[in-house]
C-alpha positions in Angstrom: 93.7 324.1 -65.7 92.8 324.3 -68.6 93.5 320.7 -69.1 90.9 320.0 -66.0 88.8 322.7 -67.1 88.0 320.1 -70.5 88.1 316.9 -68.4 85.3 317.9 -66.0 83.4 319.6 -69.0 83.5 316.1 -71.0 82.5 314.7 -67.7 79.6 317.5 -67.1 77.9 316.5 -70.0 76.2 313.7 -68.0 74.5 316.0 -65.7 71.6 316.9 -67.6 70.4 313.4 -67.7 71.2 312.9 -64.6 69.5 315.7 -63.1 65.9 314.7 -65.1 66.2 311.0 -63.3 67.2 312.8 -59.6 65.2 316.2 -60.2 66.0 318.7 -57.1 70.2 319.3 -58.2 71.1 322.3 -56.5 69.7 320.9 -53.2 72.6 319.0 -52.9 75.1 322.1 -53.6 77.1 323.1 -50.6 79.7 325.7 -50.4 82.5 326.0 -47.5 85.6 328.0 -47.0 88.3 329.0 -45.2 90.6 331.8 -44.4 94.3 331.7 -42.1 97.1 334.3 -41.3 100.4 333.6 -39.6 103.2 335.5 -38.5 106.5 333.8 -38.5 109.6 334.8 -37.1 112.8 333.4 -37.3 116.3 333.7 -35.4 118.4 333.2 -38.5 117.6 331.8 -42.2 114.5 332.8 -44.5 111.4 330.7 -44.0 107.9 331.8 -45.6 109.3 335.4 -46.3 111.9 337.0 -44.7 111.1 335.4 -41.5 114.4 337.3 -39.5 112.4 340.9 -40.0 109.1 339.1 -38.8 107.0 337.7 -42.3 103.4 338.0 -42.4 103.4 335.8 -46.1 101.9 332.7 -45.4 98.1 333.4 -45.9 96.1 330.9 -47.1 91.9 331.7 -48.8 90.1 328.8 -50.1 86.6 328.5 -51.2 85.1 324.9 -52.3 81.9 323.2 -53.4 80.4 320.5 -54.5 77.2 319.0 -55.9 75.7 315.7 -56.2 74.0 315.5 -59.3 73.2 311.8 -59.1 73.8 309.8 -55.8 76.6 307.6 -57.7 78.1 310.8 -59.2 79.5 313.8 -56.9 81.1 316.9 -58.8 83.6 319.0 -56.4 86.5 321.8 -56.1 88.6 324.6 -54.5 90.1 327.4 -55.7 93.1 328.4 -53.5 94.6 331.9 -52.7 98.0 331.2 -51.2 100.9 333.0 -50.3 104.0 331.8 -49.1 107.2 333.5 -49.3 109.0 333.4 -52.5 107.9 330.2 -53.0 104.7 330.9 -53.5 104.2 334.6 -54.1 100.2 335.6 -54.6 99.1 332.3 -56.2 95.7 332.0 -57.2 95.6 328.0 -58.6 92.6 325.1 -58.6 93.2 323.0 -55.6 91.4 320.2 -57.3 88.4 319.6 -59.6 86.9 316.1 -60.0 83.8 313.9 -61.0 83.5 311.1 -58.7 81.6 308.6 -60.1 81.0 305.3 -57.8 80.5 302.4 -60.1 79.7 299.9 -57.1 78.3 300.3 -53.8 77.8 297.2 -51.4 77.4 297.0 -47.7 80.9 295.5 -47.6 82.5 297.6 -49.9 82.5 300.2 -52.8 84.5 301.2 -56.0 84.9 304.3 -58.3 86.7 306.4 -60.3 87.5 310.2 -60.1 88.7 312.2 -63.2 90.2 316.0 -63.1 92.6 317.2 -60.5 93.0 314.9 -57.9 95.2 315.0 -55.0 97.7 312.1 -54.5 97.0 310.1 -51.7 100.7 310.5 -50.1 100.9 309.7 -46.3 99.0 310.6 -43.5 98.5 315.0 -44.2 99.1 315.6 -48.2 95.3 315.2 -49.4 94.3 317.7 -46.7 97.0 319.8 -46.2 95.6 323.3 -47.1 93.5 323.2 -44.5 94.6 324.8 -41.7 91.8 322.9 -39.6 93.2 319.7 -40.8 96.7 320.2 -40.5 98.5 318.7 -37.1 100.6 322.0 -36.7 101.1 325.4 -38.6 103.8 323.2 -40.6 103.2 320.1 -41.8 106.6 318.1 -40.4 109.0 319.5 -43.1 111.5 316.2 -42.9 108.3 314.8 -45.0 106.4 316.9 -46.9 108.7 319.3 -48.7 107.1 322.3 -49.0 109.6 323.5 -51.6 108.2 321.5 -54.0 104.4 320.9 -52.3 102.8 321.7 -55.7 105.1 318.3 -57.5 103.4 315.9 -55.0 100.1 317.8 -54.4 97.6 316.8 -56.8 97.8 315.5 -60.7 95.5 316.3 -63.8 94.1 312.8 -64.8 92.0 309.6 -63.2 92.4 307.9 -60.1 90.4 304.5 -59.2 89.9 303.5 -55.3 88.5 300.5 -53.9 87.0 300.5 -50.0 86.5 297.1 -48.2 84.7 297.1 -44.8 84.7 293.8 -42.6 84.3 293.6 -38.8 88.3 293.0 -38.3 89.0 296.8 -40.4 89.0 298.0 -43.5 90.8 298.3 -46.5 91.2 301.4 -49.0 93.1 301.1 -52.7 93.8 304.2 -54.5 95.8 304.5 -57.9 96.3 307.6 -59.6 97.8 308.4 -63.2 98.1 311.8 -64.4 100.5 315.1 -65.2 101.9 316.6 -62.6 102.1 320.3 -61.6 105.5 321.2 -62.5 106.6 324.7 -61.4 109.8 327.0 -60.9 110.1 325.6 -57.4 111.4 322.3 -58.7 114.2 323.7 -60.7 115.2 325.3 -57.9 115.1 322.2 -55.3 116.3 319.8 -57.8 118.9 321.5 -60.0 120.1 324.0 -57.4 119.1 327.6 -58.9 117.0 329.0 -61.6 118.5 328.0 -65.0 118.4 329.6 -67.9 115.5 327.8 -69.6 112.5 325.6 -67.8 111.6 322.2 -66.5 109.0 320.3 -68.0 106.8 316.8 -67.3 108.5 314.2 -68.7 106.3 311.1 -68.4 103.1 310.4 -66.3 103.1 310.9 -62.9 101.9 307.7 -60.7 101.0 307.6 -56.7 99.0 305.2 -55.1 98.0 304.1 -51.1 97.6 301.1 -49.4 96.1 301.7 -45.5 94.3 299.6 -43.3 92.3 301.2 -40.3 90.8 298.9 -37.5 87.3 299.6 -36.2 87.0 303.4 -35.4 90.2 304.3 -37.0 92.1 303.5 -34.1 94.8 302.2 -35.4 95.6 303.4 -39.1 98.6 301.7 -41.1 99.6 302.8 -44.6 102.2 302.9 -47.4 101.9 305.3 -50.1 104.6 306.6 -53.2 104.9 308.3 -56.1 107.0 308.2 -59.1 107.3 310.5 -62.4 110.3 312.4 -63.9 111.0 315.8 -65.6 112.9 317.1 -68.1 114.9 320.7 -68.7 114.8 322.7 -71.7 117.7 324.8 -71.6 118.0 328.3 -73.7 120.4 328.6 -76.6 124.2 328.6 -74.7 122.9 327.7 -71.2 125.8 325.9 -69.7 123.0 323.6 -68.2 122.2 320.5 -70.7 119.3 319.4 -71.9 118.9 316.7 -68.7 116.2 314.3 -66.9 115.5 314.1 -63.1 113.8 310.6 -61.9 112.6 310.1 -58.3 110.4 308.3 -56.6 108.1 308.9 -53.3 107.8 306.4 -51.2 106.4 306.9 -47.4 105.2 304.7 -44.3 102.7 306.1 -41.8 101.0 304.3 -38.8 98.4 306.5 -36.5 97.0 305.1 -33.5 93.8 307.0 -32.1 92.9 307.0 -28.0 90.4 309.3 -26.8 92.6 312.3 -26.0 95.5 311.9 -27.7 97.0 310.7 -31.0 100.5 309.1 -31.8 101.4 309.6 -35.2 105.1 308.7 -37.2 106.0 308.3 -40.7 109.0 307.3 -42.9 109.7 308.6 -46.2 112.8 307.5 -48.7 113.4 309.4 -52.0 115.2 308.1 -54.6 116.8 310.5 -57.0 118.9 310.2 -60.6 119.9 313.1 -62.8 121.4 312.1 -66.2 122.5 314.0 -69.1 123.0 318.0 -67.5 126.5 318.2 -68.7 129.8 318.8 -67.1 128.5 321.5 -64.8 125.9 318.7 -63.3 127.8 315.3 -63.7 125.1 311.9 -63.4 124.5 311.0 -60.0 122.3 309.2 -58.1 121.2 309.9 -53.8 118.4 308.8 -51.8 117.0 311.6 -49.5 115.7 309.6 -46.0 113.2 311.4 -43.3 111.2 310.4 -40.1 109.4 311.8 -37.6 107.7 311.0 -34.1 104.4 313.4 -33.1 102.4 313.0 -30.3 99.1 315.4 -29.5 97.2 315.4 -26.6 94.1 317.2 -25.7 95.0 319.5 -22.7 91.1 320.6 -23.1 88.1 319.6 -25.3 89.1 322.8 -27.3 92.9 323.1 -26.5 95.4 320.3 -27.5 99.5 320.3 -27.2 101.6 318.8 -29.8 105.0 317.4 -29.5 106.8 316.6 -32.4 110.9 315.2 -33.6 111.6 314.5 -36.9 115.3 314.4 -39.2 116.1 314.5 -42.4 118.8 313.8 -45.2 119.3 315.2 -48.4 121.4 311.6 -48.8 121.0 308.5 -46.5 124.9 307.3 -46.7 125.9 311.2 -45.9 123.6 311.9 -43.1 126.1 314.4 -41.7 126.5 316.0 -45.0 130.5 315.9 -44.7 130.7 313.9 -48.1 128.6 316.5 -50.4 130.6 319.8 -48.6 133.8 318.0 -49.9 132.8 317.3 -53.6 131.6 320.7 -53.4 134.8 321.8 -52.2 133.6 323.3 -49.2 131.1 325.2 -51.5 127.8 323.3 -49.5 128.0 323.3 -46.0 127.7 319.9 -44.3 124.5 321.5 -42.0 122.5 322.3 -45.3 122.0 318.2 -46.0 120.3 317.5 -43.1 117.4 319.0 -40.6 117.0 317.9 -36.8 113.5 319.5 -35.8 112.0 319.6 -32.4 108.3 321.1 -32.7 105.6 322.5 -29.9 102.2 323.1 -31.1 99.4 324.8 -29.4 95.7 324.5 -30.8 93.1 326.4 -29.6 89.6 326.0 -31.0 87.9 329.0 -30.0 85.1 327.5 -31.2 83.6 325.9 -34.4 84.6 328.6 -36.8 87.6 330.1 -35.6 90.9 328.5 -34.4 94.2 330.2 -33.0 97.8 328.3 -32.4 101.1 329.0 -31.5 104.3 326.9 -32.7 108.1 326.6 -31.5 110.4 324.9 -33.7 114.2 324.2 -32.7 116.5 323.6 -36.1 119.7 321.7 -36.3 120.6 322.1 -40.0 118.9 323.4 -43.4 118.0 320.5 -45.1 114.1 321.5 -45.9 114.9 324.9 -47.1 113.9 326.7 -50.2 117.3 327.7 -52.4 114.4 330.3 -53.9 114.3 331.9 -50.3 117.7 331.1 -49.4 120.2 331.4 -52.7 123.3 332.2 -50.5 124.9 329.1 -48.6 127.2 331.4 -47.3 124.2 333.1 -45.0 122.7 329.8 -43.6 122.9 329.8 -40.3 123.1 325.9 -38.7 121.2 326.2 -35.6 118.2 328.3 -35.8 114.7 329.1 -34.5 110.9 329.6 -35.4 108.4 330.9 -33.4 104.7 331.4 -35.3 101.3 332.5 -34.8 98.8 331.6 -36.8 94.8 332.6 -36.8 92.2 330.6 -39.0 88.5 330.5 -39.8 86.1 328.6 -41.7 82.9 328.7 -42.7 
């Protein structure tokens, strides 16, 4: 957060000169916000809190602002309070905070630069995943958008360059981001299995990028996006886990078709992960996680939408039933903890332009996407389980 503030402060030195040029600075100021509260009940397993007992631990409150002191400079940011079970208990953070400088603007396209905390351009939903009104359902497809490492892929502190080309045959958009990732305790729980004595920290620059093609009116949207980085573990003295590194890539292929009353979306993710130098208690290894989903949304009425989705995710695409991982652990890790197969039905009701209600049901086979932080004991996991959720959201 301090790093972002310094970057924005440097950029903000442009504002006085700009104000003299354009005059009415505050006329461009926009303030918006949202709040949402969900109630979650699962038949088994913890998901956003102690959900078998009914959880109210999924709360989001955001305030965002934007200011355009000059036609080629936009300053924007959002503060977010978020509670999501044991993964993110009562966290207040800067969701994004950036200066967007348009370097070139023509009828055929534009190009620019963003500096600050920047949302990573990953898949159809990562850049808008914190707004309940822009998510396709209460929960994003967990086999592609891993909630347990949300902060790691959400945003980077650094610099982004972007370019858009417009034509009668469609539009092309290219975005590249380089910066510092947000590393928190969930990264250690997800990639190293538990909370070891010590801490994790970035090991190298986080790189992300995307290339999108949209037909006229965005009826068809096709994209390829990805990220690559690594982090290192700094152990406390006497720790059984040695100082090691984890490198990962995260690639998403996306397709969306928008008709008048319905939308079809599908995405495929592949994530190679490599662990090195952690010692005998965590041998060097390399696996490739994989996931995909198919999703259809239909407007029953202009303000009522039904969504159906099926997705599958695997911790290792070469061991999809999990039997190899289970055998390697001596049976300690159950096979079903290495995959997830999920059916989802979700209903959205826009009561008015400011108020939205949702209801959602999920049927699960497997527990791959669940957080180890919320479910630390493999022996308590249940293979087949259900999720029931309600959410009420407001915006202004």
